[in-house]
C-alpha positions in Angstrom: 111.1 46.8 53.9 113.0 48.4 55.8 113.0 48.7 59.8 113.0 52.6 60.9 114.1 54.4 64.1 111.3 54.7 66.8 112.1 58.5 67.7 110.9 58.5 71.5 109.8 61.0 74.4 111.8 64.8 73.9 111.7 64.6 70.3 109.4 67.2 69.4 108.1 65.8 66.2 106.0 63.7 69.6 103.9 66.7 70.0 103.1 68.0 66.2 100.1 67.4 64.5 99.8 65.1 61.3 98.8 66.4 57.8 96.4 64.7 55.9 97.4 62.2 53.6 96.8 63.4 50.1 98.9 61.1 47.7 98.6 57.5 47.5 101.2 56.5 46.2 104.2 53.6 45.9 106.1 56.2 48.5 103.2 55.3 50.9 103.1 52.2 50.6 106.8 52.0 51.6 105.7 53.9 54.6 103.5 51.2 55.7 105.8 48.5 54.7 108.3 49.6 56.6 106.2 50.7 59.8 104.8 47.2 59.7 108.1 45.7 59.9 109.3 48.0 62.7 106.4 47.1 64.6 106.9 43.6 64.0 111.0 43.9 65.2 109.6 46.1 68.2 106.8 43.3 69.4 104.7 46.6 69.5 100.7 46.2 68.8 100.4 49.7 67.3 103.1 52.2 65.5 102.2 55.7 64.2 103.6 57.5 61.3 105.1 60.6 63.7 107.6 57.8 65.5 109.4 57.4 63.3 109.6 60.4 61.9 107.0 60.9 59.3 104.4 63.7 60.1 101.3 61.7 58.2 98.1 61.0 58.9 98.7 57.0 58.8 99.2 54.1 61.3 99.4 50.2 61.3 98.3 48.5 64.4 97.9 44.7 64.7 94.1 43.4 65.4 95.4 39.6 66.4 95.1 38.7 63.7 96.6 40.9 61.0 98.3 44.4 60.7 95.6 47.0 59.4 97.4 49.7 58.1 94.7 52.9 58.5 95.4 56.4 56.5 93.7 59.4 57.8 91.7 57.2 60.3 88.9 59.2 62.3 86.6 57.9 65.0 83.1 57.6 63.8 81.5 56.3 66.9 83.1 55.0 70.7 80.9 53.2 73.5 81.9 52.4 77.0 84.7 52.8 79.6 88.0 51.1 79.7 91.1 51.4 81.9 93.5 49.3 81.9 97.3 49.3 81.4 99.5 51.5 78.4 103.0 52.0 77.1 104.5 53.4 73.9 107.1 52.4 72.2 108.6 56.0 72.0 108.2 55.9 75.9 110.3 52.7 76.7 109.9 51.8 80.3 107.0 53.5 81.7 103.3 52.2 81.7 100.1 54.1 83.4 96.7 53.1 83.9 94.6 55.1 80.6 90.6 55.6 80.8 89.4 54.6 77.0 86.7 54.2 75.0 85.5 49.7 75.2 84.6 50.4 71.6 85.9 52.5 68.7 84.9 52.4 64.6 87.0 54.3 62.5 86.4 55.3 59.3 90.0 55.8 57.3 91.4 54.1 53.7 94.0 51.6 52.9 97.1 52.6 51.3 95.0 51.9 47.4 92.8 55.2 49.0 89.6 53.0 48.9 87.5 53.9 52.5 87.8 51.3 54.9 86.3 51.0 58.2 87.1 48.9 61.6 85.7 48.3 64.5 87.8 47.6 68.1 86.3 46.5 71.5 89.0 46.3 74.5 92.7 45.8 73.9 91.8 46.8 69.6 90.0 49.5 70.5 92.7 51.9 72.9 95.6 51.0 70.4 93.3 52.2 67.9 92.6 55.7 70.1 96.3 55.7 71.6 97.8 55.5 67.6 95.6 58.2 66.5 96.6 60.8 69.2 99.5 60.2 67.7 98.4 62.1 65.4 97.1 64.9 67.0 100.8 65.2 68.9 99.1 63.4 72.0 101.0 60.9 74.0 99.4 58.2 76.4 101.1 59.9 79.4 98.6 62.8 78.8 95.8 60.4 79.3 97.3 58.6 82.3 95.1 58.2 85.1 98.2 56.8 87.5 101.4 55.4 86.4 102.6 52.3 87.2 105.5 51.1 89.0 107.9 48.5 87.6 106.5 46.0 90.9 102.7 47.1 89.9 103.3 46.1 86.2 105.0 43.0 87.0 102.0 41.9 89.5 99.6 42.9 86.7 101.3 40.6 84.4 101.1 37.8 86.4 97.3 37.9 87.0 
């Protein structure tokens, strides 16, 4: 597993729409392994392939117990509303309040091409939506209700 460079805001790759994965092979497995290694190193909760410069529809998320790999993810159902703090590994030191569904169900494929479904609430729902947005060239700052100052972020962290 290799640590990949996370591209930063300003790189046009982040604004492009990713292409569906059509081949489930060793190369895809290497990408997913590298994304998990990179996510662990950066201590993030989610990472999309475009963030490491690969325009493929693949994401990895930490569900709190394990890393989940989702290839060609599609949101099937969403409900509720949450407004909470969001940040992004591709937009360092910037945080804002976003409005997202409180619960989502996502259909995707695993690295072998088997169909899977995952339902997430709260933080996991926010993370799934955030990472799927990356696959469509959408950044969290496009959905932000209000950006937070460093002082406000510090206050929220201590509550």
